[in-house]
C-alpha positions as CSV (number, residue, x, y, z in Angstrom):
1,X,-16.1,8.7,0.6
2,X,-19.8,9.5,-1.3
3,X,-16.1,10.4,0.1
4,X,-16.3,10.4,3.7
5,X,-16.4,14.1,5.0
6,X,-15.1,15.5,8.2
7,X,-17.3,12.9,11.1
8,X,-15.8,14.4,13.6
9,X,-18.0,17.5,13.6
10,X,-20.9,16.3,15.7
11,X,-19.2,15.5,18.5
12,X,-19.7,16.7,21.4
13,X,-16.7,18.4,24.3
14,X,-16.1,16.2,27.3
15,X,-15.2,16.8,30.7
16,X,-12.8,15.7,33.3
17,X,-8.9,14.7,32.9
18,X,-8.2,11.9,30.3
19,X,-5.6,9.8,29.2
20,X,-4.0,12.3,26.6
21,X,-4.0,15.2,28.6
22,X,-2.2,12.8,31.2
23,X,0.5,12.3,28.4
24,X,0.9,16.5,28.0
25,X,4.2,17.2,28.1
26,X,4.9,20.8,30.2
27,X,3.8,23.9,28.8
28,X,7.4,25.5,28.6
29,X,8.6,25.1,25.3
30,X,11.0,22.5,24.3
31,X,13.8,22.8,21.2
32,X,10.8,22.7,17.9
33,X,11.3,20.3,15.4
34,X,14.1,21.5,12.8
35,X,16.3,23.0,15.9
36,X,14.2,26.3,16.1
37,X,12.6,27.7,19.8
38,X,9.5,29.2,19.8
39,X,7.8,31.1,22.6
40,X,4.7,30.2,24.1
41,X,1.7,31.1,21.8
42,X,3.9,31.4,18.7
43,X,4.4,29.6,15.7
44,X,7.7,27.9,15.4
45,X,9.9,29.4,12.6
46,X,10.7,27.0,9.8
47,X,13.9,25.6,10.0
48,X,15.6,23.4,7.4
49,X,15.2,19.3,8.1
50,X,16.9,16.5,5.9
51,X,15.2,13.7,4.5
52,X,16.2,11.4,7.4
53,X,15.8,13.7,10.2
54,X,12.4,14.1,9.1
55,X,11.6,10.5,8.5
56,X,12.9,10.2,12.3
57,X,10.7,12.6,13.3
58,X,7.8,11.4,11.4
59,X,7.9,7.9,13.2
60,X,8.7,9.0,16.1
61,X,5.3,10.9,16.2
62,X,3.4,8.2,15.3
63,X,5.5,5.9,18.1
64,X,4.3,8.9,21.0
65,X,0.3,8.5,19.0
66,X,0.8,4.9,19.9
67,X,1.4,4.9,23.5
68,X,-1.4,8.3,23.5
69,X,-4.1,5.9,21.3
70,X,-3.7,2.0,22.3
71,X,-7.2,1.5,21.1
72,X,-7.1,3.4,18.2
73,X,-9.4,1.5,16.0
74,X,-11.7,1.7,13.0
75,X,-14.6,4.0,14.5
76,X,-17.1,2.1,13.0
77,X,-18.5,-1.2,14.0
78,X,-18.8,-3.6,11.2
79,X,-18.6,-7.9,11.6
80,X,-17.7,-8.3,8.2
81,X,-16.0,-6.7,4.4
82,X,-19.9,-6.0,3.5
83,X,-21.4,-3.6,6.8
84,X,-18.0,-2.1,6.7
85,X,-17.9,-1.2,3.0
86,X,-21.9,0.5,3.8
87,X,-20.9,1.9,7.1
88,X,-18.1,3.7,5.6
89,X,-19.9,5.5,3.0
90,X,-22.7,6.3,5.2
91,X,-20.1,8.2,7.4
92,X,-20.4,11.3,5.1
93,X,-21.1,14.5,6.6
94,X,-22.0,12.8,10.0
95,X,-20.4,11.2,12.8
96,X,-19.5,7.9,13.2
97,X,-21.4,6.7,16.0
98,X,-24.5,8.1,14.4
99,X,-23.7,5.6,12.1
100,X,-23.2,2.7,14.6
101,X,-26.4,3.4,16.4
102,X,-28.3,2.9,12.6
103,X,-26.3,0.1,11.1
104,X,-27.7,-2.6,13.6
105,X,-31.1,-1.9,11.9
106,X,-29.9,-2.0,8.2
107,X,-28.1,-5.0,8.2
108,X,-30.5,-7.0,10.7
109,X,-32.9,-6.5,7.9
110,X,-30.9,-6.6,4.9
111,X,-27.5,-9.0,5.8
112,X,-25.9,-9.4,2.5
113,X,-25.8,-7.5,-0.6
114,X,-28.2,-9.8,-2.4
115,X,-30.9,-8.2,0.1
116,X,-30.0,-4.9,0.0
117,X,-29.4,-4.7,-3.8
118,X,-33.6,-6.2,-4.0
119,X,-34.6,-4.0,-0.9
120,X,-37.7,-1.4,-1.6
121,X,-35.7,2.1,-1.5
122,X,-38.1,3.6,1.0
123,X,-37.9,1.2,3.4
124,X,-34.4,2.1,3.0
125,X,-34.7,5.1,3.2
126,X,-36.6,5.6,6.6
127,X,-33.7,3.4,7.6
128,X,-31.0,5.4,7.0
129,X,-32.9,9.0,7.6
130,X,-30.6,9.3,10.7
131,X,-27.8,9.4,9.1
132,X,-28.8,12.5,6.7
133,X,-28.4,13.0,2.9
134,X,-30.6,9.2,3.3
135,X,-32.2,9.7,-0.1
136,X,-28.5,10.0,-1.6
137,X,-27.4,7.4,0.6
138,X,-30.0,5.2,0.0
139,X,-29.0,5.1,-4.1
140,X,-25.3,4.6,-3.2
141,X,-25.3,1.8,-0.8
142,X,-28.3,-0.3,-2.9
143,X,-26.1,0.5,-6.0
144,X,-22.6,-1.0,-4.4
145,X,-24.8,-3.6,-3.8
146,X,-26.6,-4.4,-7.0
147,X,-22.8,-4.1,-8.2
148,X,-20.9,-6.6,-5.7
149,X,-24.6,-8.8,-6.9
150,X,-23.7,-8.2,-10.9
151,X,-19.9,-7.9,-11.1
152,X,-18.4,-9.8,-7.9
153,X,-20.8,-12.6,-7.3
154,X,-21.7,-10.6,-4.3
155,X,-18.4,-10.2,-2.4
156,X,-16.3,-7.9,-0.9
157,X,-13.7,-7.7,-3.8
158,X,-10.2,-7.3,-1.9
159,X,-8.2,-5.3,-4.5
160,X,-8.1,-1.4,-4.9
161,X,-8.7,-1.2,-8.5
162,X,-11.9,-3.4,-8.0
163,X,-13.3,-1.2,-5.1
164,X,-12.6,2.0,-6.8
165,X,-15.3,0.6,-9.4
166,X,-17.9,0.4,-7.0
167,X,-21.0,3.3,-6.7
168,X,-20.0,5.8,-4.1
169,X,-16.8,4.4,-3.3
170,X,-13.0,6.4,-3.8
171,X,-9.7,5.5,-2.4
172,X,-10.2,7.0,0.7
173,X,-13.6,4.4,1.6
174,X,-10.8,1.9,-0.6
175,X,-8.1,1.7,2.0
176,X,-10.5,1.6,4.8
177,X,-12.4,-1.2,4.0
178,X,-8.5,-2.9,3.1
179,X,-6.2,-2.3,5.3
180,X,-9.3,-2.9,8.4
181,X,-11.7,-6.2,6.8
182,X,-8.6,-7.5,4.4
183,X,-5.9,-6.6,6.8
184,X,-4.2,-5.2,3.4
185,X,-1.9,-2.0,4.1
186,X,-3.4,1.6,2.9
187,X,-3.3,5.0,4.3
188,X,-6.6,6.6,4.7
189,X,-6.4,10.4,3.5
190,X,-9.4,12.1,5.1
191,X,-9.6,15.5,6.2
192,X,-8.1,15.3,9.4
193,X,-5.0,13.2,8.0
194,X,-4.4,16.0,5.6
195,X,-4.4,18.7,7.8
196,X,-2.1,17.2,10.5
197,X,0.6,15.7,7.9
198,X,0.7,19.4,6.6
199,X,0.9,20.7,10.0
200,X,3.7,18.6,10.8
201,X,5.3,19.5,7.3
202,X,5.1,15.6,6.6
203,X,4.5,17.0,3.2
204,X,3.6,20.0,1.2
205,X,1.0,17.8,-1.0
206,X,-2.5,18.6,-1.2
207,X,-4.1,16.7,-3.5
208,X,-4.9,13.0,-1.6
209,X,-3.1,10.5,-3.7
210,X,-0.2,12.3,-3.9
211,X,-0.3,12.8,-0.1
212,X,-0.9,9.3,0.5
213,X,2.7,8.4,-1.8
214,X,4.6,11.2,0.2
215,X,3.5,10.0,3.5
216,X,3.7,6.3,2.9
217,X,7.6,6.7,1.7
218,X,8.4,7.9,5.0
219,X,6.7,4.8,6.9
220,X,7.3,0.9,6.3
221,X,3.8,-0.3,4.6
222,X,3.2,-2.3,7.7
223,X,2.7,0.5,9.3
224,X,0.1,2.4,7.0
225,X,-2.8,1.4,8.6
226,X,-2.5,2.1,12.1
227,X,-0.8,5.1,10.7
228,X,-4.0,6.6,9.5
229,X,-6.0,5.8,13.0
230,X,-3.5,7.0,15.0
231,X,-3.1,10.2,13.2
232,X,-7.2,10.3,12.6
233,X,-7.7,9.7,16.1
234,X,-5.4,13.2,17.2
235,X,-7.0,15.1,14.8
236,X,-10.4,14.7,15.7
237,X,-9.8,14.7,19.7
238,X,-6.6,17.4,20.3
239,X,-5.3,18.6,16.5
240,X,-8.3,20.8,15.4
241,X,-8.4,22.6,12.4
242,X,-9.2,25.8,14.1
243,X,-7.9,25.9,17.6
244,X,-5.3,23.0,18.4
245,X,-5.3,22.1,21.6
246,X,-1.1,22.7,21.9
247,X,-1.0,23.0,25.7
248,X,-2.2,18.8,26.0
249,X,-0.5,17.8,23.1
250,X,1.9,15.0,23.9
251,X,3.9,15.7,20.3
252,X,4.3,19.3,21.2
253,X,8.0,19.4,21.0
254,X,8.6,17.4,17.5
255,X,5.6,20.0,16.0
256,X,6.8,23.1,13.6
257,X,3.4,24.0,14.2
258,X,3.7,24.9,17.8
259,X,2.0,27.5,19.2
260,X,-1.3,28.2,16.4
261,X,-3.5,26.4,18.9
262,X,-3.9,27.2,22.8
263,X,-0.5,27.0,24.4
264,X,-1.4,27.2,28.0
265,X,-2.5,23.5,29.7
266,X,-5.5,23.9,31.3
267,X,-7.6,25.8,28.6
268,X,-5.9,23.5,25.9
269,X,-7.8,20.7,28.0
270,X,-10.6,22.7,27.9
271,X,-10.4,22.1,24.2
272,X,-10.6,18.3,23.8
273,X,-13.0,16.7,22.0
274,X,-15.4,13.3,22.5
275,X,-17.5,11.6,20.8
276,X,-21.4,11.4,23.1
277,X,-20.6,10.2,26.1
278,X,-16.8,11.7,27.1
279,X,-14.4,9.1,25.9
280,X,-12.9,8.6,22.2
281,X,-13.5,6.2,20.0
282,X,-17.4,4.9,20.9
283,X,-19.3,2.5,19.6
284,X,-22.0,-0.6,20.3
285,X,-19.6,-3.3,20.0
286,X,-16.2,-1.6,20.4
287,X,-12.4,-3.8,20.2
288,X,-11.4,-5.3,23.6
289,X,-8.5,-2.7,23.6
290,X,-11.0,0.0,24.0
291,X,-12.6,-1.2,26.7
292,X,-9.5,-1.8,28.5
293,X,-8.5,1.4,28.3
294,X,-11.6,2.6,29.6
295,X,-14.0,2.5,27.1
296,X,-17.6,2.6,27.3
297,X,-19.9,1.3,24.9
298,X,-22.1,3.3,23.3
299,X,-25.9,3.6,23.5
300,X,-28.1,2.5,21.0
301,X,-30.4,5.2,19.1
302,X,-32.7,6.7,20.6
303,X,-31.6,5.3,24.5
304,X,-30.7,7.8,26.8
305,X,-28.4,8.0,30.3
């Protein structure tokens, strides 16, 4: 977004046992997706899979992830579509937690597009400095605010074709806003989503729009937004790019790539990543489902524990 990059790069490793690890399967490999049997530490061999079998496996993975991450949600704080749009643009090349720690001051001073559009750029830059690339991000959020005022009467449009005309907003950003601020289903193809759906062999496509279409065809449209959250949560926390935690993964029996990462359960647990504070998905104002699962609100910017 500005297309959002891998915002988990700044996350820290947490200690202790957590719910996903509790749900991990036995270290002994089960029958792999597609019928092949894997040896611990070795990737599973590719096997032919019918379209029907693929759909069933993909939907089962989504159901399993929904149990592991019952609190899956957009990890950016927002109270209205404008706040979510701005926060998503700011999340490029930084963590969602850092954005959440920065935006309260921004929205307190500039609560509406009209306010941000007329702001002093230097003052906005100073507020956004903790997010990194603060000059470019200032231009983006002020530019999209001016566009909202001039072309949409200060309201965030609820259509994909309108959102992508705003400065710094692409399909990925647009689907985040549509799915989470307007309740309109969409698939968010970020770097985590791309990596995991190819690793799970849901598709061999490499272009975001083609991935979006291929994966969308496997699921009912009503599942798309939460599917995106489930996959992204799993990619940030467990199924990492360089060393996935295979031995702690609850969907290992369904994964044709089992064995690409660490298969020993104890070693795999040490690879799990979390936001600052030790629990995944921290927000300053988290949803109730997150709190019910044991989550703790994130500290404000500059606070110490």
